[in-house]
DSSP file (Angstrom, degrees, kcal/mol; ACC not computed):
  #  RESIDUE AA STRUCTURE BP1 BP2  ACC     N-H-->O    O-->H-N    N-H-->O    O-->H-N    TCO  KAPPA ALPHA  PHI   PSI    X-CA   Y-CA   Z-CA
    1    1 A M              0   0    0      0, 0.0     2,-0.2     0, 0.0     0, 0.0   0.000 360.0 360.0 360.0 132.0  135.3  170.1   94.9
    2    2 A E        -     0   0    0      1,-0.1     2,-0.6    62,-0.0    61,-0.0  -0.498 360.0-138.1 -70.0 130.2  138.8  170.1   96.3
    3    3 A T        -     0   0    0     -2,-0.2    61,-2.0     4,-0.0    62,-0.4  -0.825  15.8-153.5 -91.8 119.5  140.2  173.5   97.0
    4    4 A R  E     -A   63   0A   0     -2,-0.6    59,-0.2    59,-0.2    58,-0.1  -0.646  35.5 -37.1 -91.1 154.5  143.8  173.9   95.9
    5    5 A G  E    S+     0   0A   0     57,-2.5     2,-0.2    -2,-0.2    57,-0.2   0.112  96.1  59.5 -77.6-175.5  146.0  176.4   97.7
    6    6 A P  E    S-     0   0A   0      0, 0.0    94,-2.2     0, 0.0     2,-0.4   0.488  70.5-178.6 -63.2 145.2  147.1  178.5   99.0
    7    7 A Y  E     -AB  61  99A   0     54,-2.8    54,-2.7    92,-0.2     2,-0.4  -0.978   6.2-163.5-119.9 128.6  144.4  177.7  101.5
    8    8 A V  E     -AB  60  98A   0     90,-2.7    90,-3.5    -2,-0.4     2,-0.5  -0.941   8.1-165.5-122.8 134.6  144.1  179.9  104.6
    9    9 A V  E     -AB  59  97A   0     50,-2.4    50,-2.5    -2,-0.4     2,-0.6  -0.979   4.0-166.2-120.0 125.5  142.2  179.3  107.8
   10   10 A A  E     -AB  58  96A   0     86,-3.2    86,-2.7    -2,-0.5     2,-0.6  -0.940   2.8-167.1-114.6 111.6  141.6  182.1  110.3
   11   11 A S  E     -AB  57  95A   0     46,-3.0    46,-2.7    -2,-0.6     2,-0.5  -0.880  10.8-149.6-100.9 116.6  140.5  181.1  113.8
   12   12 A H  E     -AB  56  94A   0     82,-3.1    81,-3.3    -2,-0.6    82,-1.1  -0.761  21.1-176.7 -89.5 125.5  139.1  184.0  115.8
   13   13 A L  E     -AB  55  92A   0     42,-2.8    42,-2.6    -2,-0.5     2,-0.4  -0.871  16.3-157.0-123.0 152.8  139.7  183.6  119.5
   14   14 A R  E     +AB  54  91A   0     77,-1.9    77,-3.8    -2,-0.3     2,-0.3  -0.992  13.0 179.3-128.3 140.1  138.8  185.5  122.6
   15   15 A V        -     0   0    0     38,-2.2     5,-0.1    -2,-0.4    73,-0.1  -0.989  32.5-108.1-138.0 146.1  140.6  185.4  125.9
   16   16 A V    >>  -     0   0    0     -2,-0.3     3,-2.0    73,-0.3     4,-0.7  -0.357  41.7-104.8 -67.6 156.2  140.1  187.2  129.2
   17   17 A A  G >4 S+     0   0    0      1,-0.3     3,-1.1     2,-0.2     4,-0.5   0.858 121.3  54.8 -52.4 -40.9  142.7  189.9  130.0
   18   18 A E  G 34 S+     0   0    0      1,-0.2     4,-0.4     2,-0.1    -1,-0.3   0.681 107.4  51.9 -69.7 -15.7  144.4  187.7  132.6
   19   19 A G  G <> S+     0   0    0     -3,-2.0     4,-2.3     1,-0.1    -1,-0.2   0.535  83.7  88.0 -96.8  -7.3  144.8  184.9  130.0
   20   20 A A  H <X S+     0   0    0     -3,-1.1     4,-2.6    -4,-0.7     5,-0.2   0.919  88.3  48.5 -60.7 -46.0  146.4  186.9  127.3
   21   21 A E  H  > S+     0   0    0     -4,-0.5     4,-2.4     1,-0.2    -1,-0.2   0.919 112.5  48.6 -61.9 -44.3  150.0  186.4  128.5
   22   22 A G  H  > S+     0   0    0     -4,-0.4     4,-2.3     2,-0.2    -1,-0.2   0.887 111.7  49.5 -63.2 -40.3  149.5  182.7  128.8
   23   23 A L  H  X S+     0   0    0     -4,-2.3     4,-1.9     2,-0.2    -2,-0.2   0.933 112.0  47.7 -64.8 -45.7  148.0  182.4  125.4
   24   24 A E  H  X S+     0   0    0     -4,-2.6     4,-2.5     1,-0.2    -2,-0.2   0.896 111.9  50.3 -64.1 -39.0  150.8  184.3  123.8
   25   25 A E  H  X S+     0   0    0     -4,-2.4     4,-2.6    -5,-0.2    -1,-0.2   0.906 107.2  54.3 -64.8 -41.2  153.4  182.3  125.6
   26   26 A A  H  < S+     0   0    0     -4,-2.3    -1,-0.2     1,-0.2    -2,-0.2   0.885 111.3  45.6 -60.9 -38.2  151.7  179.0  124.4
   27   27 A F  H >< S+     0   0    0     -4,-1.9     3,-1.1     1,-0.2    -1,-0.2   0.905 113.3  48.7 -70.2 -41.9  152.0  180.3  120.8
   28   28 A R  H 3< S+     0   0    0     -4,-2.5    -2,-0.2     1,-0.3    -1,-0.2   0.863 120.8  36.7 -65.7 -34.6  155.6  181.4  121.2
   29   29 A E  T 3< S+     0   0    0     -4,-2.6    -1,-0.3    -5,-0.2    -2,-0.2  -0.073  86.4 147.6-110.4  33.0  156.6  178.1  122.8
   30   30 A R    <   -     0   0    0     -3,-1.1    -3,-0.1     1,-0.1    49,-0.0  -0.168  62.2-107.4 -66.4 163.0  154.4  175.8  120.8
   31   31 A L        -     0   0    0      1,-0.1    -1,-0.1    44,-0.1    -4,-0.0   0.809  37.5-141.5 -63.2 -31.8  155.5  172.2  120.0
   32   32 A G    >   +     0   0    0      1,-0.0     3,-0.9     3,-0.0     4,-0.3   0.621  59.6 130.5  80.3  12.6  156.2  173.1  116.3
   33   33 A E  G >   +     0   0    0      1,-0.2     3,-1.7     2,-0.2     4,-0.3   0.778  59.5  70.7 -69.9 -24.8  154.8  169.8  115.0
   34   34 A V  G >  S+     0   0    0      1,-0.3     3,-1.8     2,-0.2    -1,-0.2   0.812  84.4  70.0 -61.6 -27.4  152.6  171.5  112.5
   35   35 A E  G <  S+     0   0    0     -3,-0.9    -1,-0.3     1,-0.3    -2,-0.2   0.761  97.5  51.6 -61.8 -22.9  155.7  172.4  110.6
   36   36 A D  G <  S+     0   0    0     -3,-1.7    -1,-0.3    -4,-0.3    -2,-0.2   0.492  85.9 111.8 -90.2  -4.2  156.1  168.8  109.7
   37   37 A A  S X  S-     0   0    0     -3,-1.8     3,-1.8    -4,-0.3     2,-0.1  -0.452  80.7-101.1 -73.2 139.8  152.5  168.4  108.4
   38   38 A R  T 3  S+     0   0    0      1,-0.2    32,-0.2    -2,-0.2    -1,-0.1  -0.371 105.0  10.4 -58.1 131.7  152.1  167.9  104.7
   39   39 A G  T 3  S+     0   0    0      1,-0.3    23,-1.9    22,-0.1     2,-0.3   0.423  86.3 145.8  81.3  -1.0  151.1  171.1  102.9
   40   40 A F  E <   +C   61   0A   0     -3,-1.8    -1,-0.3    21,-0.2    21,-0.2  -0.537  17.2 170.8 -73.5 132.4  151.8  173.4  105.9
   41   41 A R  E     -     0   0A   0     19,-3.2     2,-0.3     1,-0.4    20,-0.2   0.678  54.1 -45.5-112.7 -28.2  153.1  176.9  104.8
   42   42 A G  E     -C   60   0A   0     18,-1.2    18,-2.8    -8,-0.1     2,-0.4  -0.915  38.8-127.6 167.7 164.2  153.0  179.0  107.9
   43   43 A L  E     -C   59   0A   0     -2,-0.3     2,-0.4    16,-0.2    16,-0.2  -1.000  19.2-179.6-136.8 134.2  151.3  180.2  111.1
   44   44 A E  E     -C   58   0A   0     14,-2.8    14,-3.4    -2,-0.4     2,-0.5  -0.981  11.7-157.4-130.4 144.9  150.6  183.7  112.2
   45   45 A V  E     -C   57   0A   0     -2,-0.4     2,-0.4    12,-0.2    12,-0.2  -0.990  13.8-167.3-124.2 124.1  148.9  184.9  115.4
   46   46 A W  E     -C   56   0A   0     10,-3.2    10,-2.5    -2,-0.5     2,-0.5  -0.886   9.6-154.1-113.6 140.0  147.5  188.4  115.4
   47   47 A Q  E     -C   55   0A   0     -2,-0.4     8,-0.2     8,-0.2     2,-0.2  -0.950  29.4-114.3-110.2 132.6  146.2  190.5  118.4
   48   48 A D        -     0   0    0      6,-2.8     3,-0.5     3,-0.5     6,-0.2  -0.463  17.5-145.9 -64.1 128.4  143.6  193.1  117.7
   49   49 A E  S    S+     0   0    0      1,-0.2     3,-0.2    -2,-0.2    -1,-0.2   0.645  98.7  41.0 -74.6 -12.9  145.1  196.5  118.4
   50   50 A H  S    S+     0   0    0      1,-0.2     2,-0.3     4,-0.1    -1,-0.2   0.493 121.1  40.2-108.9  -6.4  141.8  197.9  119.7
   51   51 A D    >   -     0   0    0     -3,-0.5     3,-2.4     3,-0.2    -3,-0.5  -0.781  65.6-166.8-144.9  93.5  140.7  194.8  121.6
   52   52 A A  T 3  S+     0   0    0     -2,-0.3    -1,-0.1     1,-0.3    -3,-0.0   0.640  86.9  57.8 -62.2 -16.4  143.5  193.2  123.6
   53   53 A G  T 3  S+     0   0    0     -6,-0.1   -38,-2.2   -39,-0.1     2,-0.5   0.440  89.3  89.5 -92.2   0.0  141.4  190.0  124.2
   54   54 A A  E <   +A   14   0A   0     -3,-2.4    -6,-2.8    -6,-0.2     2,-0.3  -0.868  52.2 171.2-105.6 126.9  140.8  189.3  120.5
   55   55 A Y  E     -AC  13  47A   0    -42,-2.6   -42,-2.8    -2,-0.5     2,-0.4  -0.914  21.0-154.7-128.6 154.7  143.2  187.2  118.5
   56   56 A V  E     -AC  12  46A   0    -10,-2.5   -10,-3.2    -2,-0.3     2,-0.6  -0.990   6.6-158.1-128.8 124.1  143.2  185.6  115.1
   57   57 A M  E     -AC  11  45A   0    -46,-2.7   -46,-3.0    -2,-0.4     2,-0.5  -0.911  15.2-167.7-101.0 118.9  145.3  182.5  114.4
   58   58 A V  E     -AC  10  44A   0    -14,-3.4   -14,-2.8    -2,-0.6     2,-0.4  -0.930   5.6-174.2-115.3 120.2  146.0  182.3  110.7
   59   59 A S  E     -AC   9  43A   0    -50,-2.5   -50,-2.4    -2,-0.5     2,-0.4  -0.920  11.7-148.7-116.6 143.7  147.4  179.2  109.1
   60   60 A W  E     +AC   8  42A   0    -18,-2.8   -19,-3.2    -2,-0.4   -18,-1.2  -0.905  20.6 175.7-113.1 134.2  148.5  178.8  105.5
   61   61 A W  E     -AC   7  40A   0    -54,-2.7   -54,-2.8    -2,-0.4   -21,-0.2  -0.907  40.7-125.5-136.0 159.0  148.2  175.4  103.6
   62   62 A D  E    S-     0   0A   0    -23,-1.9   -57,-2.5    -2,-0.3     2,-0.3   0.841  93.6  -6.2 -70.6 -34.1  148.8  174.0  100.2
   63   63 A S  E  >  -A    4   0A   0    -59,-0.2     4,-1.7   -24,-0.2    -1,-0.2  -0.979  66.3-108.1-156.3 163.7  145.2  172.7  100.1
   64   64 A E  H  > S+     0   0    0    -61,-2.0     4,-2.6    -2,-0.3     5,-0.2   0.879 118.3  57.4 -62.5 -38.3  142.1  172.1  102.1
   65   65 A A  H  > S+     0   0    0    -62,-0.4     4,-2.5     1,-0.2    -1,-0.2   0.901 104.3  51.5 -61.1 -41.5  142.8  168.4  102.2
   66   66 A D  H  > S+     0   0    0      2,-0.2     4,-2.1     1,-0.2    -1,-0.2   0.922 111.0  48.1 -61.1 -44.1  146.2  169.1  103.9
   67   67 A F  H  X S+     0   0    0     -4,-1.7     4,-2.4     1,-0.2    -2,-0.2   0.934 112.4  48.3 -61.2 -47.1  144.6  171.2  106.5
   68   68 A R  H  X S+     0   0    0     -4,-2.6     4,-1.2     1,-0.2    -2,-0.2   0.887 109.3  53.3 -63.6 -39.1  141.9  168.6  107.2
   69   69 A D  H  < S+     0   0    0     -4,-2.5     3,-0.4     1,-0.2    -1,-0.2   0.923 110.5  47.2 -61.2 -43.5  144.5  165.8  107.5
   70   70 A Y  H >< S+     0   0    0     -4,-2.1     3,-2.0     1,-0.2     6,-0.5   0.918 106.2  57.9 -65.3 -41.5  146.4  167.8  110.1
   71   71 A M  H 3< S+     0   0    0     -4,-2.4    -1,-0.2     1,-0.3    -2,-0.2   0.785 109.4  45.9 -60.7 -26.4  143.3  168.6  112.0
   72   72 A G  T 3< S+     0   0    0     -4,-1.2    -1,-0.3    -3,-0.4    -2,-0.2   0.328  96.5 107.8 -95.4   7.3  142.6  164.9  112.4
   73   73 A S  S <> S-     0   0    0     -3,-2.0     4,-1.6    -4,-0.1     5,-0.1  -0.409  77.4-123.3 -89.9 160.8  146.2  164.1  113.4
   74   74 A A  H  > S+     0   0    0      1,-0.2     4,-2.6     2,-0.2     5,-0.2   0.842 113.0  61.3 -64.1 -35.2  147.8  163.0  116.7
   75   75 A A  H  > S+     0   0    0      1,-0.2     4,-2.1     2,-0.2    -1,-0.2   0.899 104.0  48.4 -59.9 -40.7  150.2  166.0  116.3
   76   76 A H  H  > S+     0   0    0     -6,-0.5     4,-2.4     2,-0.2    -1,-0.2   0.908 110.5  50.9 -66.7 -41.4  147.1  168.4  116.4
   77   77 A R  H  X S+     0   0    0     -4,-1.6     4,-1.4     2,-0.2    -2,-0.2   0.915 110.6  49.0 -62.3 -42.1  145.7  166.6  119.5
   78   78 A R  H  < S+     0   0    0     -4,-2.6     4,-0.5     1,-0.2    -1,-0.2   0.907 110.8  51.4 -62.5 -41.5  149.1  167.0  121.2
   79   79 A S  H >< S+     0   0    0     -4,-2.1     3,-1.3     1,-0.2    -2,-0.2   0.921 110.6  47.2 -62.4 -45.2  149.3  170.7  120.3
   80   80 A H  H >< S+     0   0    0     -4,-2.4     3,-1.4     1,-0.3    -1,-0.2   0.731  98.1  70.1 -72.5 -21.5  145.8  171.4  121.7
   81   81 A A  T 3< S+     0   0    0     -4,-1.4    -1,-0.3     1,-0.2    -2,-0.2   0.694  95.2  57.4 -66.6 -16.8  146.5  169.5  124.9
   82   82 A R  T <  S+     0   0    0     -3,-1.3    -1,-0.2    -4,-0.5    -2,-0.2   0.436  76.6 119.4 -94.0  -1.0  148.9  172.4  125.8
   83   83 A I  S <  S-     0   0    0     -3,-1.4     6,-0.1    -4,-0.1   -60,-0.1  -0.427  77.8 -98.1 -65.9 134.8  146.2  175.1  125.5
   84   84 A P        -     0   0    0      0, 0.0    -1,-0.1     0, 0.0    -2,-0.1  -0.225  43.3-132.5 -54.3 141.4  145.7  177.0  128.8
   85   85 A G    >   -     0   0    0      1,-0.2     3,-1.4     4,-0.1     4,-0.2  -0.186  43.7 -21.5 -87.9-177.2  142.8  175.7  130.8
   86   86 A Q  T 3  S+     0   0    0      1,-0.3    -1,-0.2     2,-0.3     0, 0.0  -0.320 118.6  25.1 -63.5 147.6  139.9  177.6  132.5
   87   87 A P  T 3  S+     0   0    0      0, 0.0    -1,-0.3     0, 0.0   -71,-0.3  -0.981 134.8  36.6 -88.9   6.2  139.5  180.3  133.6
   88   88 A H  S <  S+     0   0    0     -3,-1.4    -2,-0.3   -70,-0.1   -65,-0.1   0.338  82.6 129.8-100.8   5.5  142.1  181.5  131.1
   89   89 A A        -     0   0    0     -4,-0.2   -73,-0.3     1,-0.1     2,-0.1  -0.320  64.6-110.4 -63.2 140.1  141.3  179.3  128.2
   90   90 A P        -     0   0    0      0, 0.0   -75,-0.2     0, 0.0    -1,-0.1  -0.465  27.5-139.6 -68.3 144.0  140.8  181.0  124.8
   91   91 A R  E     -B   14   0A   0    -77,-3.8   -77,-1.9    -2,-0.1     2,-0.2  -0.925  14.4-129.5-107.7 118.0  137.2  180.9  123.6
   92   92 A P  E     +B   13   0A   0      0, 0.0   -79,-0.2     0, 0.0     3,-0.1  -0.449  26.8 177.6 -66.4 136.2  136.8  180.2  119.9
   93   93 A E  E     -     0   0A   0    -81,-3.3     2,-0.3     1,-0.4   -80,-0.2   0.790  59.1 -29.3-105.4 -43.5  134.5  182.7  118.3
   94   94 A R  E     -B   12   0A   0    -82,-1.1   -82,-3.1     2,-0.0     2,-0.4  -0.975  46.7-136.3-167.7 160.6  134.5  181.7  114.6
   95   95 A V  E     -B   11   0A   0     -2,-0.3     2,-0.4   -84,-0.2   -84,-0.2  -0.995  17.2-168.9-126.4 132.1  136.6  180.1  111.9
   96   96 A R  E     -B   10   0A   0    -86,-2.7   -86,-3.2    -2,-0.4     2,-0.4  -0.961   5.5-157.5-120.6 139.8  136.8  181.4  108.4
   97   97 A R  E     -B    9   0A   0     -2,-0.4     2,-0.4   -88,-0.2   -88,-0.2  -0.956  13.1-169.6-120.8 136.7  138.4  179.5  105.5
   98   98 A Y  E     -B    8   0A   0    -90,-3.5   -90,-2.7    -2,-0.4     2,-0.5  -0.941  22.9-146.6-130.3 146.0  139.8  181.2  102.5
   99   99 A R  E     -B    7   0A   0     -2,-0.4     2,-0.5   -92,-0.2   -92,-0.2  -0.962  33.8-125.5-103.2 123.2  141.0  180.4   99.0
  100  100 A V        -     0   0    0    -94,-2.2     3,-0.1    -2,-0.5    -2,-0.0  -0.586  27.8-178.4 -75.9 122.6  143.7  182.8   98.1
  101  101 A V        -     0   0    0     -2,-0.5     2,-0.3     1,-0.3    -1,-0.2   0.864  66.6  -5.7 -87.3 -42.7  142.9  184.4   94.7
  102  102 A T              0   0    0      1,-0.1    -1,-0.3     0, 0.0     0, 0.0  -0.989 360.0 360.0-152.4 155.3  146.0  186.6   94.3
  103  103 A R              0   0    0     -2,-0.3    -1,-0.1    -3,-0.1    -3,-0.0   0.277 360.0 360.0-136.0 360.0  149.1  187.6   96.3
C-alpha cells in the first residue's frame, strides 16, 4: 500500500569526535539538489545534546514514492559522493520511516 505524506525518514548517524565538524560542514554546504526532487518538503539535521557523535538526519516528503525516487536518483548519488571519507566518515546506525498522523 502506498503511503501518502507527509512521509518522514530519520537516518541515525554516528561520527567520531574528529569527524563532527566535517559532517556538519558537509550538511551546511550541501549541493542542495534534493530541493528540486519531486515531493521534497525539507531537511533537518539534529545533533544529540548528550552524545556529540550522534546525529539524526530528518527528511520530509509528500510520499514514500517520492522519497524512493530520490534515493535512486543521480542527484542522490552526487550528494553522497561528498560525504567525508574514512576515518571521519559517518556510520549509519539505523533508518526509521514515519507516516505523520497529525501536526
